[in-house]
KOLMINU-714522 format. One record per residue (C-alpha): x, y, z. Coordinates in nm, 4 decimals, decimal comma. Each point is the difference from the previous one (the first is absolute). Layout:
xx	yy	zz
X	Y	Z
...
***
This chain:
xx	yy	zz
0,8827	-2,5782	-1,1434
0,0977	-0,3045	-0,1625
0,3514	-0,1168	0,0016
0,2090	0,0625	-0,2999
0,0559	-0,3107	-0,2189
0,3387	-0,0077	-0,1302
0,1201	-0,1465	-0,3115
0,0105	-0,3758	0,0173
-0,2428	-0,0318	0,2959
-0,2572	-0,2673	-0,0189
-0,3299	0,1081	-0,1736
-0,2243	-0,2967	0,1070
-0,3519	0,1496	0,0071
-0,1424	-0,2671	0,2316
-0,2007	0,1134	0,3077
0,2646	-0,1274	0,2380
0,2628	0,2100	-0,1590
-0,2242	0,3116	-0,0022
-0,0844	-0,0340	0,3568
0,3612	-0,0349	0,0945
0,0902	0,3044	-0,2064
-0,2480	0,2103	0,2027
0,1403	-0,1374	0,3194
0,3552	0,0727	-0,1068
-0,1105	0,3568	-0,0937
-0,1293	0,0466	0,3528
0,3170	-0,1555	0,1486
0,2346	0,2575	-0,1855
-0,2199	0,2856	0,0961
0,0248	-0,0911	0,3629
0,3648	-0,0708	-0,0335
0,0712	0,3341	-0,1446
-0,2322	0,1843	0,2468
0,1359	-0,1858	0,3073
0,3618	0,1145	-0,0398
-0,0495	0,3177	-0,1945
0,1447	-0,1455	-0,3194
0,0251	0,1032	-0,3607
-0,0973	-0,3147	-0,1562
-0,0103	-0,3972	0,0617
0,0502	-0,3175	-0,1993
-0,0878	-0,3605	0,0434
0,2260	-0,2938	-0,1502
-0,1010	-0,3647	-0,0073
0,2778	-0,2682	0,0172
0,0126	-0,2811	-0,2224
0,2258	-0,2684	0,1728
0,0436	-0,2063	-0,3233
0,1534	0,2958	-0,1932
0,1403	0,2046	0,2829
-0,1776	0,3116	-0,1450
-0,1950	0,2714	0,1847
-0,2801	0,1221	-0,2259
-0,1546	0,3434	0,0468
-0,3897	-0,0616	0,0472
-0,1140	0,3339	0,1239
0,1322	0,3472	0,0640
-0,1433	0,3358	0,1232
0,1436	0,3580	-0,0433
0,2925	-0,1362	-0,2088
0,0319	0,1118	-0,3665
-0,0256	-0,2621	-0,2781
0,3815	0,0671	-0,0729
0,1092	-0,0497	0,3502
-0,2231	-0,3135	0,0316
0,1541	-0,1507	-0,3124
0,3367	0,0181	0,1395
-0,1153	-0,2387	0,3021
-0,2560	-0,1826	-0,1945
0,2102	-0,3253	0,0027
0,2669	-0,0575	0,2591
0,2337	-0,2944	0,0867
-0,0072	-0,1290	0,3514
0,3799	0,0634	0,0124
-0,0038	0,3698	-0,1072
0,1249	0,2607	0,2439
-0,3354	0,1886	0,0245
-0,2293	0,0310	0,2963
-0,2753	-0,2390	-0,1114
0,2422	-0,2733	-0,0672
0,2055	0,0719	0,3013
-0,3122	-0,0119	0,2322
-0,1105	-0,3396	-0,1729
0,3403	-0,1577	0,0591
0,0530	0,1203	0,3618
-0,3664	-0,0301	0,1151
0,0229	0,3286	0,1874
-0,0889	0,3734	-0,0821
0,2754	0,1700	-0,2104
0,0443	0,3617	-0,0110
0,2360	0,2029	-0,2362
0,0582	0,3681	-0,0600
0,0009	0,1633	-0,3380
-0,2165	0,0103	-0,3048
0,0276	-0,3492	-0,1636
-0,2790	0,0709	-0,2624
0,0520	0,3683	-0,0747
-0,3426	0,0979	0,1478
0,1183	0,2621	0,2423
-0,0200	-0,2337	0,3001
0,2377	0,0474	0,2998
0,0292	-0,3758	0,0564
-0,1686	-0,3505	-0,0274
-0,1221	-0,2327	0,2535
-0,0945	-0,3654	-0,1008
-0,1776	-0,2585	0,2080
-0,0048	-0,3687	-0,0893
-0,3583	-0,1600	-0,0812
-0,0158	-0,3352	0,1995
-0,2635	-0,2440	-0,0749
-0,0805	-0,3284	0,1541
0,2903	-0,1869	-0,1517
0,2541	0,2739	0,0184
0,1058	0,3182	-0,2038
-0,2368	0,0769	-0,3012
0,1132	0,3668	-0,0921
0,0708	0,3487	0,1327
-0,1760	0,3227	0,0631
0,2051	0,3150	-0,0771
-0,0896	0,3625	0,1016
0,1954	0,2953	-0,1437
0,0485	0,2512	0,3090
-0,0392	0,3807	-0,0498
0,2231	0,0963	0,2976
0,3119	-0,1070	0,1731
-0,1449	-0,0116	0,3565
-0,2314	-0,2985	0,0569
-0,1700	-0,2190	-0,0079
-0,0186	-0,0448	0,3609
-0,0784	-0,3242	0,1877
-0,3826	0,0414	-0,0020
0,0100	0,0625	-0,3703
0,2346	-0,2997	-0,0638
-0,2406	-0,2142	0,2102
-0,2930	0,1104	-0,2119
0,1981	-0,0669	-0,3201
0,0680	-0,3560	0,1264
-0,3734	-0,0362	0,0388
-0,0678	0,1189	-0,3503
0,2609	-0,2423	-0,1229
-0,1709	-0,2789	0,1703
-0,3291	0,0742	-0,1518
0,1557	0,0349	-0,3417
0,1683	-0,3449	0,0178
-0,3404	-0,1540	0,0969
-0,1582	0,1492	-0,3287
0,2860	-0,1173	-0,2081
-0,0575	-0,3480	0,1373
-0,3635	0,0147	-0,0718
0,0389	-0,0313	-0,3840
-0,1832	-0,3272	0,0198
-0,2944	0,1244	0,2069
0,1017	-0,1613	0,3277
0,0838	0,1977	0,3330
0,3564	-0,0118	0,1240
0,1067	-0,2860	0,2314
0,0149	0,0674	0,3716
-0,2292	0,3276	0,0031
-0,3269	0,0400	0,1448
-0,2487	0,2026	-0,2001
-0,0796	0,2380	0,2916
0,3784	0,0881	0,0265
0,0204	0,0494	-0,3695
-0,2878	0,2324	0,0067
0,1589	0,1922	0,2687
0,3206	0,0424	-0,2052
-0,2105	0,1039	-0,2905
-0,2002	0,2751	0,2122
0,3352	0,1221	0,1247
0,1338	0,0754	-0,3538
-0,3493	0,1549	-0,0676
0,0240	0,2079	0,3087
0,3318	0,1531	-0,1192
-0,1462	0,0955	-0,3353
-0,3022	0,1565	0,1652
0,2287	0,1921	0,2654
0,2033	0,1218	-0,3042
-0,3105	0,1715	-0,1471
-0,1301	0,1135	0,3438
0,0014	0,3858	0,0064
-0,2008	0,0976	0,3206
0,0095	-0,1559	0,3558
-0,3572	-0,1342	-0,0700
0,1386	-0,1634	-0,3094
0,2576	-0,1704	0,2146
-0,2492	-0,1241	0,2466
-0,2272	-0,1252	-0,2780
0,2793	-0,1919	-0,1630
0,0816	-0,1698	0,3418
-0,3525	-0,0914	0,0476
-0,0332	-0,1435	-0,3385
0,3174	-0,2006	-0,0335
0,0823	-0,0932	0,3623
-0,3158	-0,0770	0,2056
-0,1393	-0,2947	-0,2169
0,3223	-0,1733	-0,0790
0,1025	-0,0047	0,3647
-0,3492	-0,0923	0,1284
-0,0347	0,3178	0,1968
-0,3356	0,1795	0,0551
0,1185	0,3404	0,1521
0,2434	0,2673	-0,0725
0,1244	0,3002	0,1484
0,2633	0,2384	-0,1494
0,1214	0,2838	0,2212
0,2899	0,2493	-0,0494
0,2371	0,0870	0,2914
0,0572	0,3736	0,0313
0,0818	0,2387	0,3110
-0,0183	-0,2841	0,2380
-0,3353	-0,1316	-0,1006
-0,1656	-0,2408	-0,2357
-0,2562	0,1519	-0,2429
-0,2296	-0,2596	-0,1625
-0,0219	0,0720	-0,3839
-0,2006	-0,3121	-0,1029
-0,1768	-0,3075	0,1200
-0,2032	-0,2961	-0,1145
-0,2201	-0,2301	0,1926
-0,0283	0,2277	0,3170
-0,2981	0,1877	0,1304
0,0947	0,3649	0,0751
-0,1177	-0,0396	0,3618
0,2543	-0,2644	0,0698
0,2952	0,2023	-0,1549
-0,0779	0,3045	0,2084
0,1336	-0,1719	0,3239
0,3469	-0,0019	-0,1575
0,0180	0,3712	-0,1188
0,2119	0,2336	0,1783
0,3718	0,0319	0,1130
0,2177	-0,3176	-0,0275
-0,0096	-0,1889	0,3299
0,2763	-0,2399	0,1477
-0,1019	-0,3601	0,0317
-0,1815	-0,0370	-0,3362
0,1120	-0,2408	-0,2712
0,0288	0,2916	-0,2532
0,2341	0,1917	0,2459
0,2265	-0,3144	0,0163
0,0020	-0,0229	-0,3812
0,0877	0,3651	-0,0446
0,2869	-0,0166	0,2478
0,1358	-0,3314	-0,1216
-0,0681	0,0631	-0,3786
-0,0713	-0,3757	-0,0115
-0,3444	-0,1701	-0,0833
-0,1938	-0,1628	0,2684
-0,2409	-0,3077	-0,0601
-0,2361	-0,0827	0,2606
-0,1936	-0,3238	-0,0886
-0,2734	-0,0263	0,2665
-0,1545	0,1847	0,2851
0,2387	-0,2001	0,2270
0,2922	0,1449	-0,1632
-0,1150	0,3592	0,0363
-0,1081	-0,0779	0,3516
0,3316	-0,1386	0,1032
0,2042	0,2869	-0,1577
-0,2387	0,2995	0,0722
-0,2321	-0,0959	0,2782
-0,0682	0,3778	0,0829
-0,1699	0,0681	-0,3374
-0,1622	-0,3377	-0,0811
-0,3438	0,1106	0,1002
0,0299	0,3181	-0,1968
0,1076	-0,1883	-0,3237
-0,2079	-0,3079	0,0322
-0,3509	0,1400	0,1366
-0,2145	0,2220	-0,2131
-0,2088	-0,0196	-0,3194
0,2824	-0,1284	-0,1975
0,2162	-0,2462	0,1795
0,2857	-0,1593	-0,1733
0,1786	-0,3301	0,0839
0,3469	0,0275	-0,1897
0,2173	0,2935	-0,1047
0,2944	0,0854	-0,2199
0,1654	0,3494	0,0830
0,2093	0,0943	-0,2840
0,2471	0,3104	0,0309
-0,0139	0,2219	-0,3069
0,3487	0,1228	-0,0638
0,1424	0,2574	-0,2463
0,3156	0,1914	-0,0126
0,1533	-0,1805	0,3069
-0,2969	0,0874	0,2203
-0,3326	-0,1280	0,1071
-0,2856	0,1832	-0,1592
-0,2986	-0,1942	0,1166
-0,1442	-0,3341	0,0713
-0,2341	-0,2370	-0,1728
-0,2080	-0,2408	0,1939
-0,1447	-0,3153	-0,1542
-0,2705	-0,1633	0,2200
-0,1916	-0,3302	0,0105
-0,3261	-0,1011	0,1361
0,1249	-0,3418	0,1163
0,3608	-0,0963	0,1229
0,2455	-0,0213	-0,2948
0,3410	-0,1657	-0,0279
0,2659	0,2008	-0,1741
0,2261	-0,2300	-0,1700
0,3728	0,1045	-0,0964
-0,0897	0,0632	-0,3638
-0,2956	0,2089	0,1182
0,2215	0,1976	0,2440
0,2702	0,0663	-0,2614
-0,2415	0,1133	-0,2696
-0,2125	0,2148	0,2314
0,3270	0,1648	0,1185
0,1043	0,0639	-0,3413
-0,3448	0,1460	-0,0976
0,0226	0,2311	0,3068
0,3188	0,1479	-0,1314
-0,1548	0,0509	-0,3396
-0,3064	0,1570	0,1451
0,2032	0,2405	0,2199
0,1905	0,1383	-0,3070
-0,3090	0,0543	-0,1954
-0,1707	0,1635	0,3149
0,2789	0,2345	0,0544
-0,0080	0,0935	-0,3810
-0,3723	0,0442	0,0060
0,0003	0,2142	0,3193
0,2403	0,2504	-0,1588
-0,2169	0,0150	-0,3015
-0,3252	0,0444	0,2190
0,1819	0,2839	0,1842
0,1130	0,1827	-0,3171
-0,3363	-0,0480	-0,1606
-0,1810	0,1273	0,3139
0,2393	0,3035	0,0057
-0,0573	0,0673	-0,3704
-0,3724	-0,0347	0,0325
-0,0030	0,2284	0,2987
0,2036	0,2601	-0,2009
-0,2270	-0,0176	-0,2987
-0,3210	0,0175	0,2196
0,1327	0,3076	0,1796
0,0717	0,1720	-0,3445
-0,3290	-0,0745	-0,1544
-0,3000	0,2307	0,1051
-0,1920	-0,1495	0,2864
-0,3034	0,1620	-0,1079
-0,0934	0,1739	-0,3198
-0,1270	0,3569	0,0251
-0,3487	0,0834	-0,1164
0,0193	0,3370	-0,1879
-0,3306	0,1317	-0,1457
0,0794	-0,1007	-0,3553
0,0787	-0,3759	0,0612
-0,0701	-0,2801	0,2487
0,2595	-0,2894	-0,0485
0,0743	-0,3449	0,1300
0,3218	-0,1901	-0,0579
0,1649	-0,3498	0,0504
0,3579	-0,0867	0,0548
0,0771	-0,3772	-0,0639
0,3384	-0,1353	0,0936
0,1262	-0,3056	-0,1926
-0,1450	-0,3301	0,1137
0,3307	-0,1540	-0,0766
0,3697	0,1428	-0,0321
0,2505	0,1276	0,2325
-0,0452	0,3534	0,0082
-0,2531	0,2852	0,0218
-0,0454	0,2025	-0,3114
0,0010	0,3898	-0,0758
-0,3816	0,0546	-0,1190
-0,1631	0,3058	0,1501
-0,3095	0,2212	-0,0377
-0,1196	0,3400	0,1184
-0,2713	0,2683	-0,0137
0,1141	0,3481	0,0366
-0,2384	0,3016	0,0378
0,1103	0,2835	-0,2205
-0,1113	0,3569	-0,0344
-0,3421	0,0987	-0,1504
-0,1491	-0,3193	0,1401
0,1918	-0,2064	-0,2682
0,1315	-0,3245	0,0986
0,3196	-0,1943	-0,1090
-0,0063	-0,3833	-0,0209
0,3282	-0,1613	-0,0016
0,1078	-0,3803	-0,0355
0,3569	-0,1300	-0,0637
0,2088	-0,3051	0,0215
0,3887	-0,0138	0,0688
0,1446	-0,2898	-0,1863
0,1609	-0,2717	0,2005
-0,0804	-0,1232	0,3599
0,1591	0,0505	0,3313
0,0558	0,2592	0,2732
0,1889	0,2392	-0,2299
-0,2914	-0,0064	-0,2502
-0,2390	0,0621	0,2800
0,2087	0,2880	0,1197
0,0196	0,1448	-0,3550
-0,3773	-0,0213	-0,0128
-0,0073	0,2116	0,3021
0,2298	0,2552	-0,1456
-0,2023	0,0246	-0,3208
-0,3264	0,0323	0,1748
0,1417	0,2768	0,2160
0,1363	0,1728	-0,3216
-0,3276	-0,0173	-0,1735
-0,1820	0,1615	0,2974
0,2611	0,2799	0,0015
-0,0295	0,0600	-0,3743
-0,3649	-0,0310	0,0136
-0,0219	0,3018	0,2490
0,1699	0,2067	-0,2835
-0,3078	-0,0663	-0,2139
0,2104	-0,1377	-0,2868
-0,1732	-0,1466	-0,3050
0,0173	-0,3944	0,0001
0,2714	0,0053	-0,2821
0,2087	0,2661	0,1628
-0,0135	-0,1921	0,3284
0,1152	-0,3496	-0,1479
0,2779	0,1957	-0,1634
0,1464	0,1087	0,3441
-0,0863	-0,3467	0,1506
0,2115	-0,1493	-0,2897
0,3023	0,1913	0,0980
-0,0346	-0,1199	0,3635
-0,0152	-0,3632	-0,1228
0,3103	0,0441	-0,2314
0,2029	0,1424	0,2915
-0,0694	-0,3119	0,1919
0,2144	-0,2100	-0,2410
-0,0213	-0,1963	-0,3040
-0,1652	-0,2929	0,1747
-0,3104	0,1913	0,1083
-0,3119	0,0259	-0,2030
-0,3491	0,0698	0,0871
-0,3355	0,0321	-0,1816
-0,2522	0,2735	0,0910
-0,3357	0,1387	-0,1079
-0,0876	0,3474	0,1195
-0,3696	0,1322	-0,0605
-0,1638	0,3253	0,0942
-0,3727	0,0335	0,0103
-0,1537	0,3457	-0,0290
-0,3587	0,0144	0,1426
-0,0728	0,3308	-0,1410
0,1182	-0,0726	-0,3646
-0,1153	-0,3658	0,0381
0,3199	-0,1112	-0,1726
0,2781	-0,2523	0,1008
0,3583	0,0606	-0,1237
0,2604	-0,2468	0,0485
0,3450	-0,1228	-0,1000
0,1683	-0,3540	0,0385
0,3304	-0,1409	0,0038
0,0269	-0,3762	-0,0963
-0,3245	-0,0441	0,1911
-0,3352	-0,1772	-0,0734
-0,2425	0,2377	-0,1335
-0,3025	0,1387	0,1983
-0,3393	-0,1462	-0,0234
-0,3096	0,2181	0,0076
-0,3609	-0,1192	0,0928
-0,2582	0,2484	-0,1249
-0,3389	0,0651	0,1660
-0,1924	-0,1855	-0,2715
0,2139	-0,3236	0,0584
0,2567	0,0412	-0,2835
0,3428	-0,1135	0,0924
0,2871	0,1568	-0,1917
0,3708	-0,0274	0,0080
0,2065	0,2226	-0,2422
0,2351	-0,1588	-0,2325
0,3194	0,1737	0,0621
0,3752	-0,0161	-0,0798
0,1209	0,0380	0,3404
0,3532	0,1736	0,0667
0,2743	-0,2317	0,1225
0,0280	-0,0439	0,3801
0,1322	0,2561	0,2344
0,3881	-0,0341	-0,0100
0,0011	-0,0967	-0,3648
-0,2049	0,2689	-0,1582
0,1029	0,3196	-0,1575
-0,2433	0,2942	0,0599
-0,2278	0,1429	-0,1092
-0,2816	-0,2469	0,0994
-0,3214	-0,0030	-0,1996
-0,2943	0,1858	0,1419
-0,3475	-0,1398	-0,0315
-0,3442	0,1329	0,0857
-0,3551	-0,0904	-0,0392
-0,3429	0,1049	0,1321
-0,1276	-0,1826	0,2866
-0,3775	0,0065	0,0696
-0,1064	0,0494	0,3570
-0,0226	-0,3255	0,1967
0,2608	-0,1841	-0,2053
0,2410	-0,2491	0,1508
0,3729	0,0243	-0,0560
0,1876	-0,3252	0,0380
0,3917	-0,0210	0,0415
0,1957	-0,3209	0,0724
0,3445	-0,1472	-0,0369
0,1163	-0,2858	-0,2191
-0,0222	-0,2381	0,2850
-0,3689	0,0122	-0,0162
-0,0408	-0,0922	-0,3752
0,3187	-0,1754	-0,0870
0,1166	-0,3404	0,0914
0,1673	-0,3124	-0,1311
-0,3402	-0,1161	-0,1370
-0,0828	0,3279	-0,1978
0,1762	0,3113	-0,1232
-0,0995	0,3443	0,0991
-0,2400	0,0569	-0,3109
-0,1894	-0,3118	0,0822
-0,0151	0,1137	0,3667
-0,1232	0,3491	-0,0897
-0,2777	-0,1575	-0,2083
-0,0989	-0,2205	0,2895
0,0047	0,3183	0,2266
-0,2440	0,1752	-0,2415
-0,2217	-0,3018	-0,0016
-0,0072	-0,0130	0,3837
-0,0819	0,3704	0,0186
-0,2608	-0,0042	-0,2679
-0,1747	-0,2877	0,1937
0,0597	0,1361	0,3570
-0,0831	0,3585	-0,0680
-0,2594	0,0067	-0,2851
-0,1477	0,2963	0,1526
0,2373	0,2235	0,2128
-0,3294	0,1501	0,1176
0,0656	-0,2309	0,3052
0,2691	0,2483	0,0957
-0,1882	0,3276	-0,0535
-0,1576	-0,0044	0,3373
0,0301	0,3291	0,1924
0,0993	-0,2112	0,2985
0,3852	-0,0081	-0,0099
0,0297	-0,2904	0,2193
-0,2305	-0,1939	-0,2063
0,2008	0,0938	-0,3205
0,3146	-0,1067	0,1829
-0,1369	-0,3423	0,0832
-0,1031	-0,0475	-0,3634
0,3586	0,0636	-0,1209
0,1402	-0,2331	0,2671
-0,2340	-0,2790	-0,1131
0,1052	0,0667	-0,3784
0,3680	-0,0120	0,1169
-0,0652	-0,3453	0,1586
-0,1878	-0,1236	-0,3177
0,2699	0,1022	-0,2299
0,2758	-0,1554	0,2163
-0,1941	-0,3265	0,0457
-0,0663	-0,0227	-0,3736
0,3579	0,0957	-0,1261
0,1987	-0,1747	0,2694
-0,2082	-0,2999	0,1088
0,3108	-0,1753	0,0984
0,1940	0,2685	0,1977
0,2086	-0,2337	0,2013
0,1948	-0,1259	-0,3035
0,0653	0,3524	-0,1614
0,3550	0,1120	-0,0438
-0,0531	0,3759	-0,0330
-0,1677	0,2566	0,2269
-0,2988	0,2104	-0,1323
-0,1725	0,3254	0,0557
-0,3457	0,1107	-0,0865
-0,1418	0,3474	0,0322
-0,3874	0,0773	-0,0873
-0,1203	0,3642	0,0255
-0,3616	0,1215	-0,0489
0,0039	0,3489	-0,1401
-0,2308	0,2841	0,1003
-0,0450	0,2908	-0,2177
-0,0546	0,3457	0,1704
-0,3616	0,1391	-0,0597
-0,0136	0,2919	-0,2207
-0,1656	0,2027	0,2652
0,3161	-0,0259	0,2266
0,2281	0,1711	-0,2646
0,0131	0,3639	-0,0695
0,2232	0,1484	-0,2562
0,0590	0,3636	-0,0935
0,2210	0,2018	-0,2374
0,1703	0,2963	0,1585
0,1097	0,3292	-0,1569
0,3714	0,0427	-0,0545
0,0362	0,3199	0,1975
0,0163	0,1099	0,3650
-0,3965	-0,0085	0,0183
0,0357	-0,3879	0,0008
0,0495	-0,0218	0,3725
-0,3226	0,1751	0,0680
-0,1845	-0,1869	-0,2632
0,1439	-0,3330	0,1468
-0,1395	0,1017	0,3588
-0,3532	0,0785	-0,1270
-0,0186	-0,3379	-0,1856
0,1326	-0,1901	0,2988
-0,2495	0,1850	0,2236
-0,3045	-0,0903	-0,2158
0,0914	-0,3443	-0,0772
0,0668	-0,0841	0,3680
-0,3327	0,1506	0,0900
-0,1724	-0,2221	-0,2673
0,1760	-0,3056	0,1559
-0,0827	0,1016	0,3451
0,3477	0,0520	0,0969
-0,0075	0,3592	0,1189
0,2078	-0,0985	0,2905
0,3081	-0,0445	-0,2263
-0,0651	0,3086	-0,1973
0,2395	0,2234	0,1830
0,2854	-0,2413	-0,0041
-0,0502	-0,0906	-0,3533
-0,0109	0,3528	-0,1080
0,3304	0,0685	0,1533
0,1453	-0,3084	-0,1600
-0,1243	0,0853	-0,3514
0,1155	0,3562	0,0425
0,3530	-0,1117	0,0892
0,0257	-0,2415	-0,2878
-0,1614	0,2362	-0,2721
0,2309	0,2660	0,1408
0,3124	-0,2184	-0,0697
-0,1120	-0,0604	-0,3426
-0,0361	0,3816	-0,0686
0,3297	0,0846	0,1254
0,2151	-0,2953	-0,0906
-0,1575	-0,2102	-0,2633
-0,2240	0,0653	-0,3175
-0,3378	-0,0873	-0,1211
-0,2524	-0,1285	-0,0982
-0,1305	-0,0611	0,3509
-0,2755	-0,2227	0,0979
-0,1508	-0,0767	0,3499
-0,1529	-0,3404	0,0950
-0,1781	-0,1183	0,2986
-0,0610	-0,3723	0,1003
-0,2283	-0,1066	0,2816
0,0550	-0,3443	0,1227
0,1116	-0,1079	0,3514
0,2071	0,3019	-0,0063
-0,0123	0,3261	-0,1839
0,2504	0,0478	-0,2746
0,1007	0,3288	-0,1399
0,1965	0,0173	-0,3234
0,1594	0,2754	-0,1920
0,1389	-0,0683	-0,3561
0,2425	0,2347	-0,1786
0,2186	-0,0314	-0,3083
0,3329	0,0110	0,1818
0,2218	-0,3077	0,0811
0,1946	0,1626	0,2851
0,0049	-0,1602	0,3367
-0,1385	0,1553	0,2988
0,1748	-0,0563	0,3278
-0,0266	0,1438	0,3469
0,2486	0,2935	0,0862
0,1410	0,0694	0,3420
-0,0861	0,3579	0,0579
0,1836	0,2273	0,2490
-0,1731	0,2307	0,2264
0,0736	0,3015	-0,2148
-0,1112	-0,1558	-0,3346
-0,3225	0,1530	-0,1382
-0,0929	-0,3256	-0,1900
0,1046	-0,3603	-0,0196
-0,2723	-0,1443	0,2434
-0,2673	-0,1090	-0,2327
0,0625	-0,3473	-0,0340
0,0691	-0,0166	0,3721
-0,3573	0,1153	0,0312
-0,1324	-0,2501	-0,2407
0,1788	-0,2841	0,1822
-0,1428	0,1136	0,3190
-0,3560	0,0379	-0,1156
-0,0305	-0,3309	-0,1977
0,0212	-0,3690	0,0856
0,2635	-0,0427	-0,2744
0,0919	0,1891	-0,3215
0,2085	-0,0696	-0,2991
0,0643	0,0446	-0,3808
-0,0421	-0,2400	-0,3017
0,0901	0,0637	-0,3655
-0,1849	-0,0435	-0,3055
0,1487	0,0118	-0,3639
-0,0207	0,3704	-0,0261
-0,1069	0,1224	0,3336
0,0071	-0,0685	0,3858
-0,2531	-0,0144	0,2851
0,0559	0,1296	0,3504
-0,2533	-0,1768	0,2271
-0,0999	-0,0008	0,3574
-0,2210	-0,2308	0,2058
-0,2149	0,0895	0,3084
-0,2011	-0,2417	0,2290
-0,3752	0,0497	-0,0242
-0,1288	0,0423	0,3515
-0,3117	-0,1718	0,1289
-0,3300	0,1840	-0,0534
-0,0061	0,2947	0,2679
-0,2573	0,2554	0,0808
-0,0270	0,2752	-0,2783
0,1633	0,3252	0,0801
-0,2065	0,3101	-0,0001
0,0094	0,2350	-0,2916
0,1766	0,2605	0,1739
0,2741	-0,2339	0,0994
0,0291	-0,1464	-0,3604
0,0220	0,3698	-0,1360
0,2775	0,0895	0,2280
0,1913	-0,2961	-0,0733
-0,0226	0,0675	-0,3776
0,0971	0,3649	0,0557
0,3240	-0,1115	0,2008
0,0752	-0,2580	-0,2794
-0,0366	0,2569	-0,2714
0,2366	0,2555	0,1496
0,2600	-0,2519	0,1225
-0,0327	-0,1795	-0,3475
0,0821	0,3233	-0,1806
0,3072	0,0830	0,2125
0,1217	-0,3705	-0,0581
-0,0482	0,0381	-0,3718
0,2121	0,3131	-0,0030
0,2828	-0,1414	0,2097
0,0094	-0,3883	-0,0678
0,3265	-0,1287	-0,1162
0,1279	-0,3330	-0,1451
0,3619	-0,1025	-0,0678
0,0558	-0,1149	-0,3454
0,2409	-0,2607	-0,0711
***
């Protein structure tokens, strides 16, 4: 950020003035960050005219800067008062109508006396404290040096090393102001403190629950540091520093031997001996939160200026470290919450094998609300879901969990994609006006080999066909959940066996360097190149199939997000390889719309299971189909249809023309009916109903047992006779409660 140039300020384009402008811009930023201000100004004094001319400002509007562009040394304003008195001047109130709570001005003193003033507009009524004022004086001294350097000569009476240390201290303040994590803080200290003070080693530790925990180090082997791990012990330099809250400077091995003879060997001997140390307490909010240790490979003398500046740096680091620890704690909890809400492993239903990636933002303060899921449905269908809660933070991660749970609950009701998004939209709307989410819900039917889907404000799906063609439908998506007005548009397309379905959130394809349309084009290019022939995924080996999808996910992520550490949004990716059900595993039959349907259904089941080699399931399946058909005859209407699906389980489906909802009744001991669906629930692994536009389907699923010795013909005949008789009785007495 360059300083604002007020009207009347000098415009000399010479290199000296340009360099000074950059230096003043840095000084202003450090002054504002160091005291938590709103803005800052620098005035230069002209002894001949008695004027103070504004030469740089930061965070101050042009109108406000114009009011103090030219001041008289006699005016009753903070810069003039600080110049006349030669001391720091602080006043309350907003002198420039900028919203400031007060003003603090520091005189700029050169080799021959006062040369100007540095003014900071305060944002609060409490502060700055002594440490912040000390740092402000250091920034003012550095600013004065650059004002005197207009002729290209270094200021009188200052050594170059001391000047560089002051510059680095100002740069440290800026780096700490931008530090987010604890590791950012450690990196800032290592970059801006070690070299200026001639140190070779750094250890930063936090103090918590009576022990020090190392969070970062530079210049030390791990083996050497292990000897200092564990509970805090008495008689150590760090123990004294934590107790007294005062820095400790040990300039040679003789110093440490004289003060800490019991631990001298422990500290000096080993793979990384040091010869001088600066132990700096890191304080924040009135308490010590840690210790920073600078170390030297040879004896080192700490001058008064070094000690003062290092003490000031320690206070600044302590505040930044405490803020970073709070961020790390919140960020870790949010990530734990989000990880717990996302699926740990994806199911592998017969119709699809899937792989996914969740990529948290590389930069930014919070986690996001992206999620994905794979949900097995009845009839071997599978739902593929991906969504994104807008915003970042724990609240958004929790909302993501609620939406994922809601989607799973609604999916169990076998709703169509557009209807499911309608219910989900109601849920998001109830959360409040500030909550919005995008979502794509797709259902793949391996029997019909079709994919139906709806989307609310979400990037469209991408399909990779077996011949290598990559296709993304051009759609006009509905608004996001929470802002949409149902109904949502329903889309459907045929999907050949072996196709890939690719779903992603906008964090994968959209960034500051490209919009979503450009990112989608890049995704199509990557998929076209990486999966030219999805035949690589058609292996009958499911594990090999899954490994291929994992590799493809890695390829897509590395191509679209090559610099993940600098991304500002989280991203999710879900890729599924679809598998159609072979025609030989599907059997569909029409049934007569009369009481003969139950007997006909049992015959069809018996014959079909015999052809499939599943005679062991014949008796149970005949009982189930008798109950389902009997319910249709008594409580629903035709036309009726029976469908059997052989997969990892055996699915029995009975279709009818009624939209009434079946439910289990609690029959009493004297009731003659009402137990049919209880029998269905007892005999099947699971059962349910789904609804089409003009019909419904009642379905059951049974586990297919491992191969067993074939039963004798007499046993099979007896089982069929028992099933026929019991099935006829069920058909006559089955009941279902209509809504």
